[in-house]
All heavy atoms as TSV, in Angstrom:
chain	resi	resn	atom	element	x	y	z
A	1	ILE	N	N	-85.283	23.566	67.312
A	1	ILE	CA	C	-84.247	23.582	68.317
A	1	ILE	C	C	-83.302	22.470	68.001
A	1	ILE	O	O	-83.704	21.317	67.690
A	1	ILE	CB	C	-84.811	23.322	69.739
A	1	ILE	CG1	C	-85.651	24.468	70.112
A	1	ILE	CG2	C	-83.673	23.022	70.679
A	1	ILE	CD1	C	-86.330	24.417	71.528
A	2	MET	N	N	-81.957	22.715	68.033
A	2	MET	CA	C	-80.949	21.726	67.865
A	2	MET	C	C	-80.420	21.323	69.303
A	2	MET	O	O	-80.084	22.158	69.999
A	2	MET	CB	C	-79.804	22.147	66.974
A	2	MET	CG	C	-78.754	21.077	66.723
A	2	MET	SD	S	-77.430	21.592	65.635
A	2	MET	CE	C	-78.356	21.638	64.050
A	3	THR	N	N	-80.408	20.038	69.550
A	3	THR	CA	C	-80.011	19.577	70.834
A	3	THR	C	C	-78.561	19.227	70.886
A	3	THR	O	O	-77.894	19.141	69.804
A	3	THR	CB	C	-80.794	18.309	71.243
A	3	THR	OG1	O	-80.503	17.269	70.260
A	3	THR	CG2	C	-82.287	18.611	71.323
A	4	GLY	N	N	-77.972	19.048	72.049
A	4	GLY	CA	C	-76.560	18.709	72.176
A	4	GLY	C	C	-76.349	17.252	72.706
A	4	GLY	O	O	-77.333	16.673	73.073
A	5	HIS	N	N	-75.139	16.810	72.611
A	5	HIS	CA	C	-74.874	15.480	72.998
A	5	HIS	C	C	-74.452	15.339	74.442
A	5	HIS	O	O	-73.620	14.426	74.805
A	5	HIS	CB	C	-73.682	14.877	72.121
A	5	HIS	CG	C	-74.038	14.818	70.686
A	5	HIS	ND1	N	-75.127	14.146	70.218
A	5	HIS	CD2	C	-73.361	15.244	69.578
A	5	HIS	CE1	C	-75.174	14.198	68.916
A	5	HIS	NE2	N	-74.098	14.855	68.495
A	6	HIS	N	N	-74.801	16.202	75.268
A	6	HIS	CA	C	-74.388	16.182	76.626
A	6	HIS	C	C	-75.272	15.306	77.504
A	6	HIS	O	O	-76.502	15.274	77.261
A	6	HIS	CB	C	-74.391	17.628	77.278
A	6	HIS	CG	C	-73.642	18.585	76.467
A	6	HIS	ND1	N	-72.248	18.592	76.412
A	6	HIS	CD2	C	-74.024	19.665	75.729
A	6	HIS	CE1	C	-71.885	19.592	75.573
A	6	HIS	NE2	N	-72.972	20.209	75.154
A	7	ALA	N	N	-74.612	14.548	78.408
A	7	ALA	CA	C	-75.411	13.754	79.356
A	7	ALA	C	C	-75.849	14.726	80.448
A	7	ALA	O	O	-75.008	15.503	80.882
A	7	ALA	CB	C	-74.551	12.644	79.842
A	8	VAL	N	N	-77.035	14.605	80.908
A	8	VAL	CA	C	-77.530	15.412	82.006
A	8	VAL	C	C	-78.174	14.517	83.037
A	8	VAL	O	O	-79.386	14.324	83.098
A	8	VAL	CB	C	-78.615	16.472	81.503
A	8	VAL	CG1	C	-78.950	17.487	82.560
A	8	VAL	CG2	C	-78.029	17.211	80.226
A	9	PRO	N	N	-77.393	13.893	83.845
A	9	PRO	CA	C	-77.815	12.913	84.860
A	9	PRO	C	C	-78.938	13.451	85.808
A	9	PRO	O	O	-79.750	12.745	86.327
A	9	PRO	CB	C	-76.615	12.453	85.604
A	9	PRO	CG	C	-75.490	12.828	84.726
A	9	PRO	CD	C	-75.899	13.976	83.896
A	10	ALA	N	N	-78.940	14.767	86.067
A	10	ALA	CA	C	-79.956	15.386	86.915
A	10	ALA	C	C	-81.312	15.142	86.365
A	10	ALA	O	O	-82.343	15.100	87.098
A	10	ALA	CB	C	-79.663	16.841	87.138
A	11	PHE	N	N	-81.467	15.050	85.087
A	11	PHE	CA	C	-82.719	14.841	84.389
A	11	PHE	C	C	-83.011	13.398	83.894
A	11	PHE	O	O	-84.113	12.940	83.879
A	11	PHE	CB	C	-82.951	15.800	83.178
A	11	PHE	CG	C	-83.075	17.274	83.622
A	11	PHE	CD1	C	-81.965	18.088	83.372
A	11	PHE	CD2	C	-84.170	17.688	84.237
A	11	PHE	CE1	C	-82.118	19.481	83.752
A	11	PHE	CE2	C	-84.286	19.019	84.634
A	11	PHE	CZ	C	-83.275	19.890	84.423
A	12	ASP	N	N	-81.840	12.749	83.462
A	12	ASP	CA	C	-82.017	11.371	82.985
A	12	ASP	C	C	-80.699	10.602	83.518
A	12	ASP	O	O	-79.734	10.852	82.870
A	12	ASP	CB	C	-82.174	11.359	81.494
A	12	ASP	CG	C	-82.387	9.915	80.941
A	12	ASP	OD1	O	-82.254	8.902	81.791
A	12	ASP	OD2	O	-82.724	9.741	79.761
A	13	ASP	N	N	-80.863	9.802	84.440
A	13	ASP	CA	C	-79.681	9.109	84.993
A	13	ASP	C	C	-79.541	7.697	84.393
A	13	ASP	O	O	-78.708	6.882	84.928
A	13	ASP	CB	C	-79.648	9.060	86.500
A	13	ASP	CG	C	-80.838	8.336	87.025
A	13	ASP	OD1	O	-81.730	7.875	86.216
A	13	ASP	OD2	O	-80.981	8.172	88.298
A	14	SER	N	N	-80.233	7.425	83.357
A	14	SER	CA	C	-80.130	6.121	82.768
A	14	SER	C	C	-78.854	6.064	81.833
A	14	SER	O	O	-78.209	7.048	81.580
A	14	SER	CB	C	-81.311	5.832	81.741
A	14	SER	OG	O	-81.356	6.719	80.689
A	15	CYS	N	N	-78.522	4.815	81.560
A	15	CYS	CA	C	-77.186	4.526	80.796
A	15	CYS	C	C	-77.584	4.032	79.440
A	15	CYS	O	O	-78.590	3.254	79.289
A	15	CYS	CB	C	-76.274	3.626	81.586
A	15	CYS	SG	S	-75.657	4.306	83.084
A	16	ALA	N	N	-76.720	4.294	78.467
A	16	ALA	CA	C	-76.916	3.830	77.136
A	16	ALA	C	C	-76.342	2.424	76.904
A	16	ALA	O	O	-76.998	1.421	76.883
A	16	ALA	CB	C	-76.302	4.744	76.120
A	17	ARG	N	N	-75.013	2.289	77.051
A	17	ARG	CA	C	-74.306	1.023	76.895
A	17	ARG	C	C	-73.423	0.826	78.070
A	17	ARG	O	O	-72.572	1.713	78.355
A	17	ARG	CB	C	-73.495	1.000	75.583
A	17	ARG	CG	C	-72.778	-0.293	75.363
A	17	ARG	CD	C	-71.919	-0.430	74.195
A	17	ARG	NE	N	-71.771	0.678	73.362
A	17	ARG	CZ	C	-71.146	0.598	72.193
A	17	ARG	NH1	N	-70.557	-0.462	71.815
A	17	ARG	NH2	N	-70.992	1.638	71.448
A	18	GLY	N	N	-73.616	-0.208	78.852
A	18	GLY	CA	C	-72.768	-0.419	80.030
A	18	GLY	C	C	-73.150	0.697	81.046
A	18	GLY	O	O	-74.275	0.966	81.428
A	19	ASP	N	N	-72.098	1.439	81.436
A	19	ASP	CA	C	-72.242	2.539	82.437
A	19	ASP	C	C	-72.073	3.841	81.792
A	19	ASP	O	O	-71.801	4.872	82.457
A	19	ASP	CB	C	-71.252	2.291	83.594
A	19	ASP	CG	C	-69.757	2.346	83.163
A	19	ASP	OD1	O	-69.505	2.287	81.958
A	19	ASP	OD2	O	-68.948	2.324	84.005
A	20	ILE	N	N	-72.224	3.967	80.491
A	20	ILE	CA	C	-72.074	5.244	79.775
A	20	ILE	C	C	-73.391	6.012	79.887
A	20	ILE	O	O	-74.439	5.459	79.497
A	20	ILE	CB	C	-71.645	5.023	78.288
A	20	ILE	CG1	C	-70.322	4.404	78.236
A	20	ILE	CG2	C	-71.636	6.378	77.562
A	20	ILE	CD1	C	-69.940	3.937	76.800
A	21	PRO	N	N	-73.353	7.172	80.406
A	21	PRO	CA	C	-74.677	7.952	80.586
A	21	PRO	C	C	-75.272	8.239	79.235
A	21	PRO	O	O	-74.663	8.431	78.230
A	21	PRO	CB	C	-74.149	9.333	81.232
A	21	PRO	CG	C	-72.908	8.964	81.859
A	21	PRO	CD	C	-72.211	7.950	80.950
A	22	ARG	N	N	-76.671	8.226	79.291
A	22	ARG	CA	C	-77.419	8.520	78.063
A	22	ARG	C	C	-77.354	10.003	77.720
A	22	ARG	O	O	-77.638	10.828	78.594
A	22	ARG	CB	C	-78.830	8.093	78.229
A	22	ARG	CG	C	-79.760	8.331	77.103
A	22	ARG	CD	C	-81.096	7.788	77.307
A	22	ARG	NE	N	-81.043	6.382	77.305
A	22	ARG	CZ	C	-81.123	5.649	76.212
A	22	ARG	NH1	N	-81.183	6.087	75.054
A	22	ARG	NH2	N	-81.070	4.307	76.245
A	23	GLN	N	N	-76.963	10.317	76.545
A	23	GLN	CA	C	-76.805	11.754	76.105
A	23	GLN	C	C	-78.153	12.263	75.915
A	23	GLN	O	O	-79.219	11.546	75.536
A	23	GLN	CB	C	-76.013	11.820	74.838
A	23	GLN	CG	C	-74.553	11.560	74.958
A	23	GLN	CD	C	-74.251	10.065	75.109
A	23	GLN	OE1	O	-75.014	9.260	74.619
A	23	GLN	NE2	N	-73.149	9.720	75.643
A	24	GLY	N	N	-78.284	13.601	76.078
A	24	GLY	CA	C	-79.602	14.301	75.861
A	24	GLY	C	C	-80.134	14.105	74.454
A	24	GLY	O	O	-81.358	14.092	74.271
A	25	THR	N	N	-79.290	13.957	73.558
A	25	THR	CA	C	-79.765	13.738	72.118
A	25	THR	C	C	-80.663	12.504	72.008
A	25	THR	O	O	-81.508	12.434	71.215
A	25	THR	CB	C	-78.574	13.476	71.231
A	25	THR	OG1	O	-77.672	14.595	71.381
A	25	THR	CG2	C	-78.861	13.337	69.806
A	26	ALA	N	N	-80.323	11.480	72.855
A	26	ALA	CA	C	-81.104	10.204	72.747
A	26	ALA	C	C	-81.993	9.969	74.003
A	26	ALA	O	O	-82.362	8.820	74.290
A	26	ALA	CB	C	-80.138	9.086	72.520
A	27	SER	N	N	-82.282	11.000	74.660
A	27	SER	CA	C	-83.048	10.943	75.983
A	27	SER	C	C	-84.436	11.423	75.834
A	27	SER	O	O	-84.693	12.597	75.689
A	27	SER	CB	C	-82.336	11.601	77.084
A	27	SER	OG	O	-83.226	11.697	78.230
A	28	GLU	N	N	-85.435	10.482	75.819
A	28	GLU	CA	C	-86.814	10.864	75.807
A	28	GLU	C	C	-87.180	11.763	76.995
A	28	GLU	O	O	-87.914	12.710	76.815
A	28	GLU	CB	C	-87.760	9.646	75.770
A	28	GLU	CG	C	-89.161	9.904	75.593
A	28	GLU	CD	C	-90.004	8.688	75.543
A	28	GLU	OE1	O	-89.486	7.581	75.513
A	28	GLU	OE2	O	-91.275	8.802	75.429
A	29	LYS	N	N	-86.665	11.535	78.120
A	29	LYS	CA	C	-86.934	12.325	79.356
A	29	LYS	C	C	-86.498	13.808	79.140
A	29	LYS	O	O	-87.231	14.724	79.363
A	29	LYS	CB	C	-86.206	11.783	80.529
A	29	LYS	CG	C	-86.766	10.477	81.075
A	29	LYS	CD	C	-85.957	10.006	82.261
A	29	LYS	CE	C	-86.369	8.695	82.787
A	29	LYS	NZ	N	-85.591	8.227	83.888
A	30	ILE	N	N	-85.310	13.993	78.555
A	30	ILE	CA	C	-84.807	15.352	78.377
A	30	ILE	C	C	-85.548	16.019	77.224
A	30	ILE	O	O	-85.918	17.166	77.376
A	30	ILE	CB	C	-83.337	15.341	78.104
A	30	ILE	CG1	C	-82.571	14.898	79.346
A	30	ILE	CG2	C	-82.785	16.655	77.605
A	30	ILE	CD1	C	-81.102	14.689	79.360
A	31	LEU	N	N	-85.775	15.324	76.182
A	31	LEU	CA	C	-86.490	15.882	75.028
A	31	LEU	C	C	-87.931	16.161	75.367
A	31	LEU	O	O	-88.551	17.152	74.871
A	31	LEU	CB	C	-86.377	15.040	73.759
A	31	LEU	CG	C	-85.001	14.904	73.208
A	31	LEU	CD1	C	-84.902	13.966	72.065
A	31	LEU	CD2	C	-84.377	16.244	72.846
A	32	ASN	N	N	-88.483	15.451	76.292
A	32	ASN	CA	C	-89.923	15.708	76.832
A	32	ASN	C	C	-89.940	17.019	77.601
A	32	ASN	O	O	-90.937	17.704	77.469
A	32	ASN	CB	C	-90.428	14.641	77.605
A	32	ASN	CG	C	-91.102	13.587	76.768
A	32	ASN	OD1	O	-91.508	13.777	75.611
A	32	ASN	ND2	N	-91.260	12.297	77.278
A	33	LEU	N	N	-88.864	17.390	78.159
A	33	LEU	CA	C	-88.811	18.678	78.914
A	33	LEU	C	C	-89.014	19.853	77.872
A	33	LEU	O	O	-89.775	20.834	78.226
A	33	LEU	CB	C	-87.424	18.897	79.566
A	33	LEU	CG	C	-87.169	18.020	80.775
A	33	LEU	CD1	C	-85.686	18.191	81.203
A	33	LEU	CD2	C	-88.118	18.312	81.904
A	34	THR	N	N	-88.467	19.659	76.751
A	34	THR	CA	C	-88.625	20.655	75.674
A	34	THR	C	C	-90.042	20.679	75.225
A	34	THR	O	O	-90.713	21.722	75.066
A	34	THR	CB	C	-87.638	20.454	74.490
A	34	THR	OG1	O	-86.321	20.273	75.027
A	34	THR	CG2	C	-87.706	21.523	73.467
A	35	ARG	N	N	-90.612	19.554	74.886
A	35	ARG	CA	C	-91.939	19.482	74.412
A	35	ARG	C	C	-93.046	19.766	75.324
A	35	ARG	O	O	-93.953	20.464	75.045
A	35	ARG	CB	C	-92.141	18.027	73.793
A	35	ARG	CG	C	-91.322	17.571	72.627
A	35	ARG	CD	C	-91.999	17.925	71.362
A	35	ARG	NE	N	-91.227	17.371	70.279
A	35	ARG	CZ	C	-91.099	18.000	69.075
A	35	ARG	NH1	N	-91.588	19.103	68.908
A	35	ARG	NH2	N	-90.385	17.454	68.146
A	36	VAL	N	N	-92.963	19.171	76.505
A	36	VAL	CA	C	-94.039	19.280	77.560
A	36	VAL	C	C	-93.899	20.513	78.420
A	36	VAL	O	O	-94.718	21.406	78.362
A	36	VAL	CB	C	-94.126	17.983	78.322
A	36	VAL	CG1	C	-95.231	18.136	79.384
A	36	VAL	CG2	C	-94.405	16.834	77.440
A	37	ASP	N	N	-92.744	20.582	79.118
A	37	ASP	CA	C	-92.524	21.671	80.141
A	37	ASP	C	C	-92.430	22.992	79.464
A	37	ASP	O	O	-92.828	23.972	79.959
A	37	ASP	CB	C	-91.324	21.342	80.968
A	37	ASP	CG	C	-91.524	20.126	81.805
A	37	ASP	OD1	O	-92.639	19.541	81.862
A	37	ASP	OD2	O	-90.625	19.785	82.549
A	38	LEU	N	N	-91.701	23.060	78.312
A	38	LEU	CA	C	-91.558	24.364	77.601
A	38	LEU	C	C	-92.580	24.572	76.574
A	38	LEU	O	O	-92.624	25.621	75.901
A	38	LEU	CB	C	-90.154	24.439	76.961
A	38	LEU	CG	C	-89.011	24.358	78.005
A	38	LEU	CD1	C	-87.674	24.368	77.299
A	38	LEU	CD2	C	-89.077	25.469	79.007
A	39	ASN	N	N	-93.499	23.571	76.354
A	39	ASN	CA	C	-94.565	23.645	75.338
A	39	ASN	C	C	-94.107	24.014	74.015
A	39	ASN	O	O	-94.629	24.759	73.276
A	39	ASN	CB	C	-95.557	24.781	75.878
A	39	ASN	CG	C	-96.891	24.569	75.150
A	39	ASN	OD1	O	-97.283	23.460	74.777
A	39	ASN	ND2	N	-97.659	25.614	75.037
A	40	PHE	N	N	-92.988	23.376	73.596
A	40	PHE	CA	C	-92.421	23.610	72.246
A	40	PHE	C	C	-93.026	22.666	71.292
A	40	PHE	O	O	-93.015	21.365	71.529
A	40	PHE	CB	C	-90.905	23.412	72.327
A	40	PHE	CG	C	-90.184	23.531	71.027
A	40	PHE	CD1	C	-90.002	24.808	70.487
A	40	PHE	CD2	C	-89.717	22.454	70.328
A	40	PHE	CE1	C	-89.399	25.002	69.230
A	40	PHE	CE2	C	-89.131	22.603	69.074
A	40	PHE	CZ	C	-88.963	23.828	68.548
A	41	ASP	N	N	-93.605	23.118	70.235
A	41	ASP	CA	C	-94.275	22.268	69.232
A	41	ASP	C	C	-93.524	22.375	67.898
A	41	ASP	O	O	-94.097	21.955	66.891
A	41	ASP	CB	C	-95.696	22.531	69.161
A	41	ASP	CG	C	-96.043	23.866	68.662
A	41	ASP	OD1	O	-95.081	24.707	68.404
A	41	ASP	OD2	O	-97.230	24.154	68.317
A	42	GLY	N	N	-92.345	22.833	67.890
A	42	GLY	CA	C	-91.620	22.956	66.628
A	42	GLY	C	C	-90.705	21.773	66.302
A	42	GLY	O	O	-90.965	20.616	66.861
A	43	VAL	N	N	-89.790	21.885	65.484
A	43	VAL	CA	C	-88.876	20.795	65.046
A	43	VAL	C	C	-87.705	20.601	65.947
A	43	VAL	O	O	-87.044	21.577	66.251
A	43	VAL	CB	C	-88.429	21.015	63.586
A	43	VAL	CG1	C	-87.528	19.921	63.112
A	43	VAL	CG2	C	-89.634	21.127	62.659
A	44	LEU	N	N	-87.429	19.401	66.412
A	44	LEU	CA	C	-86.228	19.040	67.105
A	44	LEU	C	C	-85.299	18.458	66.074
A	44	LEU	O	O	-85.608	17.427	65.465
A	44	LEU	CB	C	-86.462	18.086	68.246
A	44	LEU	CG	C	-87.243	18.683	69.454
A	44	LEU	CD1	C	-87.492	17.551	70.436
A	44	LEU	CD2	C	-86.429	19.784	70.052
A	45	ILE	N	N	-84.124	18.933	66.030
A	45	ILE	CA	C	-83.185	18.544	65.001
A	45	ILE	C	C	-81.779	18.217	65.639
A	45	ILE	O	O	-81.453	18.778	66.641
A	45	ILE	CB	C	-82.993	19.671	63.849
A	45	ILE	CG1	C	-82.234	19.069	62.730
A	45	ILE	CG2	C	-82.408	20.894	64.421
A	45	ILE	CD1	C	-82.215	19.975	61.495
A	46	LYS	N	N	-81.078	17.250	64.983
A	46	LYS	CA	C	-79.742	16.923	65.493
A	46	LYS	C	C	-78.794	16.605	64.334
A	46	LYS	O	O	-79.280	16.048	63.296
A	46	LYS	CB	C	-79.781	15.693	66.397
A	46	LYS	CG	C	-78.495	15.475	67.105
A	46	LYS	CD	C	-78.095	16.655	67.998
A	46	LYS	CE	C	-76.641	16.915	67.974
A	46	LYS	NZ	N	-76.301	18.260	67.914
A	47	ASP	N	N	-77.590	17.057	64.398
A	47	ASP	CA	C	-76.622	16.774	63.378
A	47	ASP	C	C	-75.411	16.133	64.077
A	47	ASP	O	O	-75.368	15.912	65.251
A	47	ASP	CB	C	-76.241	17.959	62.535
A	47	ASP	CG	C	-75.453	19.010	63.331
A	47	ASP	OD1	O	-75.349	18.934	64.569
A	47	ASP	OD2	O	-74.942	19.918	62.755
A	48	ALA	N	N	-74.406	15.867	63.264
A	48	ALA	CA	C	-73.172	15.323	63.804
A	48	ALA	C	C	-73.327	14.088	64.662
A	48	ALA	O	O	-72.791	13.973	65.730
A	48	ALA	CB	C	-72.374	16.390	64.514
A	49	LEU	N	N	-74.119	13.125	64.199
A	49	LEU	CA	C	-74.400	11.889	64.919
A	49	LEU	C	C	-73.136	10.938	65.042
A	49	LEU	O	O	-73.252	9.931	65.710
A	49	LEU	CB	C	-75.619	11.150	64.357
A	49	LEU	CG	C	-76.864	11.889	64.502
A	49	LEU	CD1	C	-77.984	11.101	63.828
A	49	LEU	CD2	C	-77.238	12.194	65.903
A	50	SER	N	N	-72.112	11.337	64.359
A	50	SER	CA	C	-70.862	10.494	64.403
A	50	SER	C	C	-69.866	10.980	65.579
A	50	SER	O	O	-68.837	10.453	65.685
A	50	SER	CB	C	-70.177	10.559	63.131
A	50	SER	OG	O	-69.765	11.880	62.774
A	51	MET	N	N	-70.342	11.912	66.386
A	51	MET	CA	C	-69.388	12.367	67.473
A	51	MET	C	C	-69.131	11.344	68.440
A	51	MET	O	O	-69.898	10.365	68.602
A	51	MET	CB	C	-70.056	13.602	68.138
A	51	MET	CG	C	-70.205	14.872	67.190
A	51	MET	SD	S	-70.843	16.223	68.015
A	51	MET	CE	C	-69.437	16.730	68.994
A	52	LYS	N	N	-68.014	11.463	69.060
A	52	LYS	CA	C	-67.516	10.305	69.985
A	52	LYS	C	C	-68.434	10.014	71.067
A	52	LYS	O	O	-68.532	8.826	71.465
A	52	LYS	CB	C	-66.149	10.749	70.502
A	52	LYS	CG	C	-65.012	10.643	69.454
A	52	LYS	CD	C	-63.691	10.945	70.113
A	52	LYS	CE	C	-62.582	10.843	69.087
A	52	LYS	NZ	N	-61.320	11.091	69.622
A	53	SER	N	N	-69.166	10.992	71.622
A	53	SER	CA	C	-69.993	10.660	72.808
A	53	SER	C	C	-71.096	9.716	72.452
A	53	SER	O	O	-71.417	8.801	73.204
A	53	SER	CB	C	-70.643	11.915	73.395
A	53	SER	OG	O	-71.389	12.573	72.435
A	54	LEU	N	N	-71.693	9.862	71.299
A	54	LEU	CA	C	-72.651	8.942	70.792
A	54	LEU	C	C	-72.094	7.638	70.328
A	54	LEU	O	O	-72.670	6.569	70.588
A	54	LEU	CB	C	-73.563	9.631	69.716
A	54	LEU	CG	C	-74.548	10.595	70.093
A	54	LEU	CD1	C	-75.227	11.300	68.916
A	54	LEU	CD2	C	-75.620	10.048	71.030
A	55	ALA	N	N	-70.949	7.728	69.607
A	55	ALA	CA	C	-70.349	6.515	69.200
A	55	ALA	C	C	-69.907	5.633	70.353
A	55	ALA	O	O	-69.917	4.416	70.224
A	55	ALA	CB	C	-69.119	6.856	68.351
A	56	ALA	N	N	-69.581	6.201	71.487
A	56	ALA	CA	C	-69.207	5.355	72.696
A	56	ALA	C	C	-70.451	4.768	73.303
A	56	ALA	O	O	-70.325	3.665	73.950
A	56	ALA	CB	C	-68.405	6.299	73.661
A	57	ALA	N	N	-71.594	5.413	73.252
A	57	ALA	CA	C	-72.749	5.051	73.871
A	57	ALA	C	C	-73.604	3.953	73.136
A	57	ALA	O	O	-74.326	3.192	73.752
A	57	ALA	CB	C	-73.625	6.212	74.249
A	58	PHE	N	N	-73.614	4.067	71.825
A	58	PHE	CA	C	-74.393	3.168	71.018
A	58	PHE	C	C	-73.663	2.606	69.782
A	58	PHE	O	O	-72.686	3.116	69.348
A	58	PHE	CB	C	-75.599	4.041	70.355
A	58	PHE	CG	C	-76.393	4.708	71.452
A	58	PHE	CD1	C	-76.308	6.031	71.704
A	58	PHE	CD2	C	-77.297	3.984	72.167
A	58	PHE	CE1	C	-77.087	6.678	72.536
A	58	PHE	CE2	C	-78.177	4.666	73.105
A	58	PHE	CZ	C	-77.997	5.952	73.292
A	59	GLU	N	N	-74.181	1.448	69.319
A	59	GLU	CA	C	-73.668	0.889	68.071
A	59	GLU	C	C	-74.055	1.904	66.962
A	59	GLU	O	O	-75.032	2.635	67.062
A	59	GLU	CB	C	-74.305	-0.454	67.755
A	59	GLU	CG	C	-73.934	-1.472	68.796
A	59	GLU	CD	C	-72.499	-1.889	68.687
A	59	GLU	OE1	O	-71.881	-1.801	67.672
A	59	GLU	OE2	O	-71.929	-2.288	69.741
A	60	HIS	N	N	-73.351	1.936	65.849
A	60	HIS	CA	C	-73.462	2.929	64.876
A	60	HIS	C	C	-74.927	3.077	64.343
A	60	HIS	O	O	-75.493	4.167	64.355
A	60	HIS	CB	C	-72.549	2.573	63.607
A	60	HIS	CG	C	-72.747	3.582	62.552
A	60	HIS	ND1	N	-72.336	4.875	62.552
A	60	HIS	CD2	C	-73.356	3.377	61.359
A	60	HIS	CE1	C	-72.632	5.433	61.371
A	60	HIS	NE2	N	-73.284	4.541	60.633
A	61	ASP	N	N	-75.546	1.939	63.956
A	61	ASP	CA	C	-76.899	2.039	63.464
A	61	ASP	C	C	-77.911	2.337	64.536
A	61	ASP	O	O	-79.001	2.907	64.214
A	61	ASP	CB	C	-77.300	0.707	62.750
A	61	ASP	CG	C	-76.500	0.442	61.488
A	61	ASP	OD1	O	-75.874	1.448	60.892
A	61	ASP	OD2	O	-76.396	-0.694	61.082
A	62	ASP	N	N	-77.614	2.084	65.750
A	62	ASP	CA	C	-78.595	2.351	66.852
A	62	ASP	C	C	-78.623	3.815	67.188
A	62	ASP	O	O	-79.539	4.285	67.811
A	62	ASP	CB	C	-78.139	1.553	68.112
A	62	ASP	CG	C	-78.448	0.104	67.958
A	62	ASP	OD1	O	-79.166	-0.314	67.055
A	62	ASP	OD2	O	-77.733	-0.682	68.720
A	63	ILE	N	N	-77.586	4.540	66.801
A	63	ILE	CA	C	-77.579	6.039	67.094
A	63	ILE	C	C	-78.806	6.673	66.536
A	63	ILE	O	O	-79.527	7.446	67.119
A	63	ILE	CB	C	-76.313	6.682	66.606
A	63	ILE	CG1	C	-75.119	6.231	67.400
A	63	ILE	CG2	C	-76.381	8.232	66.678
A	63	ILE	CD1	C	-73.763	6.657	66.851
A	64	TYR	N	N	-79.058	6.376	65.265
A	64	TYR	CA	C	-80.261	6.969	64.576
A	64	TYR	C	C	-81.583	6.559	65.182
A	64	TYR	O	O	-82.390	7.463	65.447
A	64	TYR	CB	C	-80.184	6.619	63.121
A	64	TYR	CG	C	-78.943	7.020	62.537
A	64	TYR	CD1	C	-77.884	6.064	62.307
A	64	TYR	CD2	C	-78.644	8.287	62.005
A	64	TYR	CE1	C	-76.642	6.368	61.730
A	64	TYR	CE2	C	-77.446	8.650	61.448
A	64	TYR	CZ	C	-76.418	7.667	61.271
A	64	TYR	OH	O	-75.258	8.027	60.763
A	65	ILE	N	N	-81.631	5.320	65.546
A	65	ILE	CA	C	-82.919	4.840	66.136
A	65	ILE	C	C	-83.134	5.459	67.475
A	65	ILE	O	O	-84.241	5.955	67.794
A	65	ILE	CB	C	-82.860	3.248	66.302
A	65	ILE	CG1	C	-82.780	2.654	64.918
A	65	ILE	CG2	C	-83.961	2.811	67.118
A	65	ILE	CD1	C	-82.419	1.175	64.869
A	66	GLU	N	N	-82.085	5.566	68.363
A	66	GLU	CA	C	-82.215	6.148	69.660
A	66	GLU	C	C	-82.538	7.624	69.643
A	66	GLU	O	O	-83.378	8.147	70.389
A	66	GLU	CB	C	-80.907	5.923	70.487
A	66	GLU	CG	C	-80.648	4.474	70.812
A	66	GLU	CD	C	-81.728	3.931	71.763
A	66	GLU	OE1	O	-82.244	4.597	72.633
A	66	GLU	OE2	O	-81.961	2.688	71.663
A	67	CYS	N	N	-82.047	8.297	68.670
A	67	CYS	CA	C	-82.387	9.816	68.514
A	67	CYS	C	C	-83.817	9.997	68.108
A	67	CYS	O	O	-84.500	10.868	68.653
A	67	CYS	CB	C	-81.417	10.479	67.550
A	67	CYS	SG	S	-79.745	10.619	68.237
A	68	PHE	N	N	-84.314	9.162	67.190
A	68	PHE	CA	C	-85.742	9.295	66.789
A	68	PHE	C	C	-86.637	8.810	67.891
A	68	PHE	O	O	-87.644	9.353	68.165
A	68	PHE	CB	C	-86.030	8.515	65.471
A	68	PHE	CG	C	-85.536	9.268	64.287
A	68	PHE	CD1	C	-84.566	8.750	63.501
A	68	PHE	CD2	C	-86.160	10.443	63.985
A	68	PHE	CE1	C	-84.118	9.415	62.379
A	68	PHE	CE2	C	-85.763	11.223	62.823
A	68	PHE	CZ	C	-84.732	10.669	62.017
A	69	LYS	N	N	-86.257	7.720	68.638
A	69	LYS	CA	C	-87.095	7.252	69.709
A	69	LYS	C	C	-87.105	8.299	70.885
A	69	LYS	O	O	-88.136	8.468	71.496
A	69	LYS	CB	C	-86.521	5.964	70.251
A	69	LYS	CG	C	-86.913	4.701	69.535
A	69	LYS	CD	C	-86.252	3.408	69.979
A	69	LYS	CE	C	-86.077	3.274	71.438
A	69	LYS	NZ	N	-85.397	2.011	71.831
A	70	GLY	N	N	-86.024	9.009	71.014
A	70	GLY	CA	C	-85.931	10.092	72.028
A	70	GLY	C	C	-86.887	11.252	71.692
A	70	GLY	O	O	-87.312	11.844	72.586
A	71	GLY	N	N	-87.164	11.479	70.428
A	71	GLY	CA	C	-88.131	12.584	70.072
A	71	GLY	C	C	-87.718	13.457	68.989
A	71	GLY	O	O	-88.368	14.470	68.753
A	72	HIS	N	N	-86.565	13.217	68.356
A	72	HIS	CA	C	-86.085	14.111	67.249
A	72	HIS	C	C	-86.935	13.940	66.006
A	72	HIS	O	O	-87.362	12.862	65.733
A	72	HIS	CB	C	-84.640	13.863	66.875
A	72	HIS	CG	C	-83.737	14.463	67.890
A	72	HIS	ND1	N	-83.246	13.896	69.043
A	72	HIS	CD2	C	-83.204	15.721	67.859
A	72	HIS	CE1	C	-82.434	14.702	69.615
A	72	HIS	NE2	N	-82.361	15.879	68.948
A	73	ASP	N	N	-87.144	14.979	65.321
A	73	ASP	CA	C	-87.798	14.977	64.065
A	73	ASP	C	C	-86.891	14.767	62.887
A	73	ASP	O	O	-87.203	14.049	61.952
A	73	ASP	CB	C	-88.588	16.300	63.854
A	73	ASP	CG	C	-89.620	16.556	64.919
A	73	ASP	OD1	O	-90.513	15.625	65.184
A	73	ASP	OD2	O	-89.488	17.524	65.649
A	74	ILE	N	N	-85.730	15.348	62.923
A	74	ILE	CA	C	-84.761	15.327	61.914
A	74	ILE	C	C	-83.392	15.045	62.429
A	74	ILE	O	O	-83.000	15.635	63.421
A	74	ILE	CB	C	-84.675	16.649	61.070
A	74	ILE	CG1	C	-86.065	16.928	60.454
A	74	ILE	CG2	C	-83.636	16.611	60.016
A	74	ILE	CD1	C	-86.193	18.265	59.785
């Protein structure tokens, strides 16, 4: 499954940097919905990590760390 960079405050109302909502791409809460609630045991993948929503929320090098911490495989 490829995830999107949308913030979903109904599932994760935490903020990344300052008051910028955490995007689903970097949200362990949202990615756990896929793994646990939907019982998905396949690969979670993300591309285009240079998109503005992530660049606004995280320092450049932290984007990769946050996505892997959130639960992405690739």
